[in-house]
N, C-alpha and C positions, 0 to 999 in steps of 0.2 A: 535600238542595238539586237542582234541577232546572236545567240549565245549556242554552242552547238558542244552536246555533254558526253562521252563514252565514257560504257561503264562495260565491263566484264560482265557482272550482276547487277541488275538493279531492281531494287527490292525496297521500294520507301517502308513497307509496314512491315519489313522482317525486322532481321539483326543489321542487317549489311549498314554501318554509319555513316558513311559517304552519300547510300542513296538517300538518307531520312536528311542529311545536313543539304545537300542540292535541293530538295524539293523546299525547306524550309526556305533556302533561300531564293527561290524562284517566285514563291509566295509574299517575300518581301519585296524585290524589285518590283513586282506589280507590272503596271502600264510599262514599265522604262525599259521594259527587254520582251524579246519571244525567246522560248526557249524549245528547242528541237534535242530529243534523248535518243542516242542509239545506242543498244545494248546486246549483247551478244543472249545474253538470257535476261529475258527481260519478263518480272516476276509482278509488275503492279503497274498500276497509271496512276495520272498526274491526277493532282487535288482538283476540285471543283476551283474555281478562277485564275489557275496557274493560265497566261496568256504561251499554250506550247502546244505540241505533240510530238508524240513517240512515231520515229522514224519507222515507215516503212519498208523502204529499202538500208538495210545494216551491209556496212563495209567490214571486209574480212579484218576484222579487231585483233584476233589474236589466230596463231598459227606460226608453222615453218618462216623462218628468215626467209623474207622472197623481196625485191625487188618492185616485182610487179602489184603484191598485197600492199606496201608501202605506197603506189604512188594511187592504187583505189581507195587509200584511209584518207591521202591528203587531196586527191578531187572531192570525198566529201566534205571535208573541212571545209574547202573553198565558199565562198560566199556570204561566211556568218562572218562576225566581226572580233568573236572572241570563241578560243576553243577551252573546255573543263575538261581535262580526262579524270579520271578517277578510281582508283584502287589499282594492285600489281596487274591484273590482266588487261589493263589500258595502256600502260606503258610504249607499245606497239605505236600508238596515238603519238606520241613525241615524236618517237622514233621517225615516224614519216614527214613531221615537219624537218627534221635535220636533214633525210633526204631529197625533200623535197619542198626547200624554202619559200619557192617562189610563188606570189598569190594568196600562200596560206598564210592565215590569221595567225596571230599568237597564241601560243597555247600555256597555261595553267596546270601542273598535274598536282594530284595529288594522294598521296600513297604515307603511308608510313612504314617504316624500314621492319622487318618481320622477318622470320627464321627463313622463312621460305626464298628469301631473296638476298642471303649471306653466301650463297655460291660464288667462288670465284668470277663463272662466268657471267649470272647474275649482275653482280656489281660492275664489271666491265660496261656490261650491257648500258645499267644505267646509266654510269657515269660519260656515254657516248651519247645518249641518248637526251640526258638531263643538262646538256651543252644547248640545247634547241631550245630547251623551256624560259618562259619570260619569269616564272615562279615555280616553287614550289613549295605545298601546303601540307603540313604536318599538326599533328592532332596536339602535339604537347612540346616543351624545354627537352625533354631528352631525346625524343623524336628527334627533334631537330638538330640536335649534338650529332645525334648517330647518324642522320644523312648527311651533316657536312664530312666527317671522319670518312665514312662509309663509301659514299659518292659523290666525294669530291664538290657540292654542290654551293659556289661563292653564297657567305655569309652573308650579303643583302638579297638574297635571291630566295631563300628560306625563312619560313612565315611558319610561326608556332602557334596556330587557332584551334585551341581548345571546343569543342560540341559547345553548343549553347543552349540554353532552355528558355520558356517564360517563368520566370522566376515568380511573378505576383499570381501567375496562375495557380501555382502550386504552394502560396502561400492561402490562398481560401481555402474556407471548410470544405472537407471533402463532400458530395451526395449523397447522404446518406440511404436512397433509391438506388445507388449506381450497381451493388450487388445484390441483385434479386434471391429474394430469401434469406438475406441477410439482419438479424437481430443483435445487434453487440450485446455484448453481457459487463457490465462492469468488474467484475472479478477475470474475465477473460482475457488473456493474451493473443492477436492476432498477428498471427505468421506468414507472411502473404509469397505467394510464389508466381510469376507472369512466366510462362513457358516459350512462348514466342515457338520456334519449330522444335523444341527440346524433344526427345525419342521415351520412351515409356522408362525403362530402364533410370535414364537421368532422374524424373520424377518420382518412381516408386522408391528411387533411393534414398532421397529429400521426406517422404512418407515414412519410411522406416528410421531415418535418426528421427524427424519429429517427435516420432510415437514415443520414443525413452526419455521423453521431457519432464522432467518433475516440475511440472508447472501445469492450471493451466489453461488450453491453449486454443483458438480456431484455427485450423489451416485451409485458407485461400489459395487456391488455384486457378487461375485466369490465361488464360491465352489458347494454348494449342490441342488441348484435349477435349474439344467439343463432343465427341465421338470416335470409333471406332476401337482399334486396338488398344492403342495410348490412353484410353478413358477407363477401357475394362482392366489394364493392367493397374491403372494406379486406383480404381475403386477395389480389386482383389489386394493390391497391398493394404490398402488400409484396413480392411475387413479382417486381413489376415493380422495385423497390430493390434483389433480391436478399437479403432479410432473411425471407423466407419460413419461413425455421428458427428465429429469435430472435424470433417471433412468438405470443403464445399466447391462444389466445378463450375461454374456461372457460364463457364466459356470464354468467347471476345469479348474487350470491351475496351472504348477508346472515348477520349484520349484519357490517357492514365492521370492527369491533373484530378479527374473526378472519383476515384478511388482509392490513390497511394493515401493521402491523408488516414485513411480511417486502419490502417494496419500500424503494425509498433515495430514490426521489422520484414525487412526485404529480405528474404532469401533465394538465392542465386543458385541454380545448376553447378553440381562441381563439376567442372572443367575450364580448360584453360582457354587462350584466345582474348582476342579484342573484348575489351569492356562495351556490353549491350548499351543501348542507350536509356534504358531505366534505370540504370546505377546514378547517372547524371540526377533524372527524374526524380528518385527516390530521395536523393542528396536534399534538391532543393524542397521536398515537401521535409524535410526535418527527419527523416528515417535512417536506423543504422542498419547495416547491411551485411548479411552474411555469406561468403563467399570463399572460395578457392583461394588460399596461400600463393602467390607467385602468379595469378591469372590478371588476366587485362586489369578487370577490378581494382586490383589493389592500389597500382600507379595513382587510380581515381581519387578513391576515395581518401578521406583524412586521416591522417597519422592515428588520430585515437582509435579511428575503424579498423586500418591493418593491423594494428597491434591483435586483434582479438580472431581473425580470420582462420576458418581449419586447417590446419596441413596437412592434412589428407583427404583423397576423394573416398571416403566409409563413410559408414553409421556413427558408428562410435566415435570417432575424431571428433566430426560432422554435429554429432549429441553436444559432446563437452564441449565444442566452440561454442555453441550457439546455448547454454544452461545460463551461463552469468544475465544475457540480455533476455532471456524468458524469464527473469526472477526479480530482474533487478531494475523497476522504475525509474530509479536515478542515473542508472548507468546508459540507459536508452536515451533519456532526454538530453545527459553530457553528447554522449556520441551523435546523437541527432544533429542536436547542435554543431556540431563542430561541421559535419557532414555540409550544414547549410550554409555554415558560415566561407566554406569549400567551395562551395558550387557558386554564391553570390560574388566570388573573388575570381573565380577561374570561369567558368561556364556561363553569363550572363546571355541570354540569349540577344540581345540589341547587340551587347561588341561584337558578339562574331560575325552578325550580320553588318556592322560598321567596317570592321577590318577585313573581311573577306571582299567588302563593296570596293574598298579603297586597293587592295591588292589587283583587283581585277580590273578597276577602272586606269590605273597604273598600267597594267598588262599593253591598253589599248590606246598608253598616249593621253586618255581622256578624263582627265582628274576628276571627281564629285557627278561622275556621269549616271550614275547607279544608286545616286543619294546619298 
């Protein structure tokens, strides 16, 4: 099979969830499919072993309403067996198939209803475009209900498929050498931050909040603070709060299964938006997660964890929310177990792959072809 992927942003190593899922599926499909990725903004590459390529000529996936532009997109999609469009910025690929259906392969769109698409014109646009889609994949049941109500997609064409992780990988003992220079002390609570592309202000706020805890702790910040202004700002914040000897900045480490099990709590930057993939990975590792109440992470976490989240993105409320987890090992174990159980029930990677393969194969009219 030849599968054509469209993205506004393709960022498999960053925080864009559909990119990460697409790469996960490409890897699982193996030699059963060849993959071509077209993205307006390409920030990564396909992993080794994936049979595919990044498109050298990308059709005009975004822009003003234009019949000529839709025709160019449809032309790029022809010759493939299936099109998979991802995110709000790729909806024009679906509209292109509606405008030019002849010889254009079936398309499955992936998008969660979000604040950016609640306006009347965006809502009407999706109602028109999604009539041409063989299916709509969303990341949860609440998103599916919203899509059916807001975008008027028939229930049998909406598929709620949560993100999946390799659960057995996160059940293993973490690699003691994954975080260079780190030696855990039995009396310390290890609070981990995975920064991704977080700014200096985001991480400095977390440093100041953790500094106020009445507990012995180590703060390990993994990710995009390997150098430059962000690292300097984080180090200055730790020095100002007197915890520079308890802060470790090892840089990027992959995969997360190597180190997550060595944390006691995962601390997320205090911002809204969809939950980053690290949330489900931490749940699979049996960790409690501290995040901002009302953020996308709240809808992913267990009810036990959701009750503990910080009500505001400020140092004092975050410190107060984090304090019980920092001092009560029993509470950490209870919340971590609830998160692990929810991850097993909702985010099994094998189940996500199997359900996605079934949706895609059905769209092509070839059940079972993707495994």
